[in-house]
C-alpha positions in Angstrom: 9.7 14.8 9.8 7.6 12.9 12.2 6.1 9.5 11.1 3.8 7.5 13.3 3.3 3.8 12.7 -0.1 2.6 13.9 0.0 -1.2 14.0 3.2 -3.0 15.0 2.6 -6.4 13.4 5.2 -7.9 11.1 4.6 -5.5 8.3 4.1 -2.3 10.4 7.3 -3.0 12.4 9.3 -3.9 9.3 8.2 -0.7 7.5 9.3 1.3 10.5 12.7 -0.5 10.6 13.2 0.1 6.9 12.2 3.7 7.2 14.7 4.1 10.0 17.5 2.5 7.9 16.7 5.0 5.1 16.7 8.0 7.4 13.2 9.0 6.4 12.3 10.6 9.7 13.8 12.4 12.7 11.1 11.2 14.9 9.1 7.9 14.8 6.3 6.8 17.1 5.0 3.2 17.2 1.5 2.5 18.5 -0.2 -0.9 18.8 -3.2 -2.3 20.8 -0.6 -4.5 22.5 1.5 -1.7 24.1 4.3 -4.0 25.1 4.6 -5.2 21.5 5.0 -1.6 20.3 7.5 -0.9 23.1 9.5 -4.0 22.2 9.6 -3.1 18.5 10.7 0.5 19.1 13.3 -0.7 21.6 14.6 -3.2 19.1 15.0 -0.7 16.4 16.5 1.9 18.7 19.3 -0.5 19.7 20.6 -0.5 16.1 20.9 3.3 16.1 24.7 3.2 16.3 24.7 1.8 12.7 21.9 3.8 11.1 20.8 7.4 10.5 19.9 9.1 13.8 16.1 9.0 14.7 14.2 9.5 17.9 12.0 6.4 18.1 9.6 5.5 20.8 6.4 3.7 21.5 3.3 5.4 22.8 -0.4 5.9 22.5 -2.5 7.8 20.0 -1.9 11.1 21.8 1.8 10.6 21.2 1.3 10.7 17.4 0.2 14.3 17.6 1.8 16.5 15.0 2.7 13.6 12.7 3.6 14.6 9.1 2.8 11.0 8.0 0.8 8.3 9.7 1.3 4.8 8.4 -1.7 2.6 9.3 -1.2 -1.2 9.1 -3.4 -2.1 12.1 -5.9 -4.9 11.5 -6.4 -8.6 11.3 -4.1 -10.2 8.7 -5.3 -12.2 5.7 -5.1 -16.0 5.7 -3.6 -17.8 2.7 -6.9 -19.3 1.4 -9.2 -16.3 1.9 -10.0 -13.3 -0.3 -9.0 -9.9 1.0 -12.6 -8.8 1.2 -13.4 -11.2 4.0 -11.3 -8.9 6.2 -13.8 -6.1 5.6 -16.2 -6.6 8.5 -13.3 -7.4 10.8 -11.3 -4.3 10.0 -13.8 -1.6 9.1 -14.9 -0.3 12.5 -11.3 -0.5 13.8 -9.8 1.4 10.9 -12.5 4.1 11.0 -11.8 4.7 14.6 -8.1 4.8 14.2 -8.3 7.2 11.2 -10.5 9.6 13.1 -8.2 9.6 16.1 -5.1 10.0 13.9 -6.5 13.0 12.1 -7.8 14.5 15.3 -4.2 14.6 16.6 -2.6 15.3 13.3 -4.9 17.3 11.1 -2.2 18.1 8.6 -0.9 14.6 8.1 -0.7 12.4 5.1 -2.3 8.9 5.7 -0.6 5.9 4.2 -2.9 2.9 4.4 -1.5 -0.6 4.3 -4.4 -2.5 6.0 -6.3 -5.0 3.8 -8.6 -5.1 2.0 -6.5 -2.2 0.8 -8.7 -0.4 -1.7 -11.7 -0.4 0.6 -9.7 0.6 3.7 -8.3 3.5 1.7 -11.8 4.5 0.7 -13.0 4.2 4.3 -10.0 6.3 5.4 -10.8 9.0 2.9 -14.5 9.1 4.0 -13.7 9.0 7.7 -10.9 11.4 7.7 -12.3 14.4 6.0 -8.9 15.0 4.4 -8.3 15.9 0.8 -7.9 13.1 -1.7 -4.3 13.9 -2.1 -3.5 13.1 1.6 -5.1 9.7 1.8 -2.9 7.2 0.0 -3.1 3.4 -0.1 -0.1 1.3 -0.8 -2.2 0.0 -3.6 -0.5 -1.9 -6.5 2.9 -0.5 -5.7 3.6 -3.9 -4.2 2.1 -5.8 -7.1 4.0 -3.7 -9.5 7.3 -4.5 -7.7 6.4 -8.2 -7.9 5.6 -7.8 -11.6 8.9 -6.0 -12.4 10.9 -8.4 -10.2 9.4 -11.5 -11.9 10.0 -10.0 -15.4 13.6 -9.2 -14.5 14.3 -12.7 -13.1 12.8 -14.4 -16.2 14.5 -12.3 -18.8 17.8 -11.4 -17.1 17.2 -7.6 -16.6 17.7 -5.2 -13.8 14.3 -4.8 -12.2 14.9 -1.1 -11.7 15.2 -0.6 -15.5 11.7 -2.2 -16.2 8.7 0.1 -16.7 5.6 -2.1 -16.2 2.6 -1.4 -14.0 -0.2 -3.3 -12.2 -3.3 -1.1 -11.8 -6.8 -1.5 -10.5 -7.5 -3.5 -7.4 -4.8 -4.7 -5.0 -6.5 -8.1 -5.0 -7.9 -10.8 -7.2 -8.9 -8.5 -10.1 -5.6 -6.6 -10.3 -4.6 -5.6 -13.9 -1.0 -6.3 -14.9 -0.5 -4.3 -18.0 1.2 -6.1 -20.8 0.8 -3.9 -23.8 3.5 -1.3 -22.9 6.3 -3.0 -20.9 9.7 -1.4 -21.6 13.3 -2.0 -20.4 15.1 1.4 -20.4 12.7 2.5 -23.1 13.1 -0.6 -25.2 9.9 -2.7 -25.8 10.1 -5.9 -23.8 9.2 -8.0 -26.9 12.5 -7.1 -28.5 14.4 -9.0 -25.8 15.5 -12.5 -26.7 13.3 -15.3 -25.3 10.2 -13.2 -24.6 7.1 -15.3 -25.3 3.4 -15.0 -24.5 3.5 -18.2 -22.5 6.3 -16.8 -20.3 4.4 -13.6 -19.8 1.2 -15.6 -19.0 3.1 -17.5 -16.3 4.5 -14.2 -14.8 1.1 -12.6 -14.6 -0.2 -15.8 -12.9 2.7 -15.7 -10.4 2.0 -12.0 -9.6 -1.7 -12.4 -9.0 -1.1 -15.4 -6.7 2.1 -14.1 -5.1 0.6 -13.0 -1.8 -1.2 -16.2 -1.2 1.9 -18.3 -2.1 4.1 -16.4 0.3 1.5 -16.6 3.1 1.2 -20.3 2.6 4.9 -20.8 2.7 5.9 -18.5 5.6 2.8 -17.2 7.2 2.8 -13.7 5.8 4.2 -11.2 3.3 6.6 -8.8 5.0 9.7 -7.7 3.2 8.3 -6.8 -0.2 5.4 -4.8 1.4 7.9 -2.9 3.6 10.0 -2.1 0.5 6.9 -0.9 -1.4 5.7 1.2 1.6 9.1 2.8 2.0 9.2 3.7 -1.7 6.1 5.7 -1.1 7.4 7.3 2.1 10.6 8.2 0.3 8.7 9.9 -2.5 6.8 12.0 0.1 9.7 12.8 2.4 12.0 13.8 -0.3 9.4 15.3 -2.6 11.0 13.5 -5.5 7.7 13.5 -7.6 8.0 9.8 -8.4 5.3 8.1 -10.3 3.9 5.2 -8.3 0.7 3.2 -8.7 -0.7 4.2 -5.3 -4.4 3.8 -4.4 -6.4 7.0 -4.1 -10.1 7.8 -4.5 -10.8 8.2 -8.2 -13.9 10.4 -8.7 -14.4 9.3 -12.3 -14.7 5.7 -11.2 -16.4 6.4 -7.8 -14.0 4.1 -5.9 -10.5 4.0 -4.6 -8.1 2.1 -6.9 -4.6 2.3 -8.2 -3.3 4.2 -11.2 0.1 5.6 -11.9 0.3 8.7 -9.7 2.7 11.5 -9.1 3.7 11.4 -5.4 5.5 14.2 -3.5 5.6 16.1 -0.3 1.9 17.1 -0.6 0.8 13.6 -1.2 -0.9 12.3 -4.3 -0.5 15.1 -6.9 -2.5 13.6 -9.7 -3.0 10.3 -11.5 -2.5 9.2 -15.0 -4.6 6.9 -17.2 -2.1 4.7 -19.1 -2.8 3.6 -22.7 -4.7 0.4 -22.5 -5.5 -2.3 -24.9 -9.1 -3.3 -25.3 -8.5 -6.4 -23.2 -6.8 -4.4 -20.5 -9.7 -1.8 -20.4 -12.1 -4.6 -19.9 -10.1 -6.0 -17.1 -9.9 -2.5 -15.4 -13.6 -2.2 -15.7 -14.0 -5.6 -14.0 -11.7 -4.4 -11.2 -13.7 -1.3 -10.8 -16.9 -3.3 -10.5 -15.3 -5.6 -8.0 -14.2 -2.7 -5.8 -17.5 -1.0 -6.2 -19.3 -4.2 -4.9 -17.0 -4.2 -1.9 -17.7 -0.5 -1.3 -21.4 -1.2 -1.3 -20.8 -4.0 1.3 -18.9 -1.6 3.3 -21.7 1.0 3.2 -24.2 -1.6 4.3 -22.0 -2.8 7.1 -21.5 0.7 8.4 -25.2 1.4 8.2 -26.1 -1.8 10.1 -23.4 -1.1 12.7 -24.8 2.4 13.2 -28.3 1.1 13.5 -27.3 -1.5 16.1 -25.9 1.2 18.5 
C-alpha cells in the first residue's frame, strides 16, 4: 500500500504521522511546495521507526507519487478563525485543480482523499478535474464534525464516545446538520439516559458548529482531531472494513458534493445512505445543499474567469 501526502502543513504531516503509527502503508511519500519542509517532516517521522510499524517514508516531488494507491491532498492556504471557509475558494481552487490533475496523471488508479478547505467545494473540484469515478474521490467531509459531535455528547452524558451513534451531515461548514432525532448509545435512544435535556443538546450542537473557529482562535489551527478523522477513513480503505462514515462525495441527486453516511472500503465510497430525518432536519439539509450549490456556482464563475484571462 502506497500513500502519498500532498501538503505537509500541520494537518498533512500529522495525518502522515498517525497513518505511520497505525501501520496503514508500506510506502509513504510526502510532497510540499516547500521541499525542505516535506523533507524535514519525512525525516522526523522516519526517526521514530524503531517504535512503530515499518514503513518506507521519504519526501519527493509529484513524480515520486507515481503508483499511489491513495493520495491525501491537504495542500492549500489554511482558514483564519474569523473567516468562513468559502473565502478560501479563490485562493485554493487553481492550486487544487492543478495538484489533482498531476496526481491522477501519475496515479490513475488511486483514491483521492481531500482535506483542503472549503472541503465540499474542493471535493467537487477534484471530482471534476480528476475524471475519476465518484467512488474514488472522497472528502473528509463531516467525519470530523461527527467525531466532535459524538465526543461532546460523551463528555456531557458520561458515555464512551465509541458507543454513540450520531451523525453530522451536509456541509463541512456553517450549515452543517447535526442530527438529533436518532442519537443512540449502543442502540439505546439518547433521551433515555439520565440528565439529557433539550438545552444541553442545544449547547452541544452550538459547540460542534463553532468548534473549528474556537480551536483556531485558541491555538492557531485544528490538527489532532482532523488527523484522527482522516485516519479513520484511510483505515476503512486500507483494511476494506466497510465502515459507515459520513464522508463527502458528489451526490447526483443533489447536484453537489456533500456528506452523508457512506460505506467506505478498499474501492472507496461504496454507496451512501439517506438517514431518516425530521422535518426540521430535512429543512436544514436543504439549506446546506443550497449553500454548497451557491459556492459551486461561484467556483464555476471563478474557473471561467480564470480561463478567459489566460
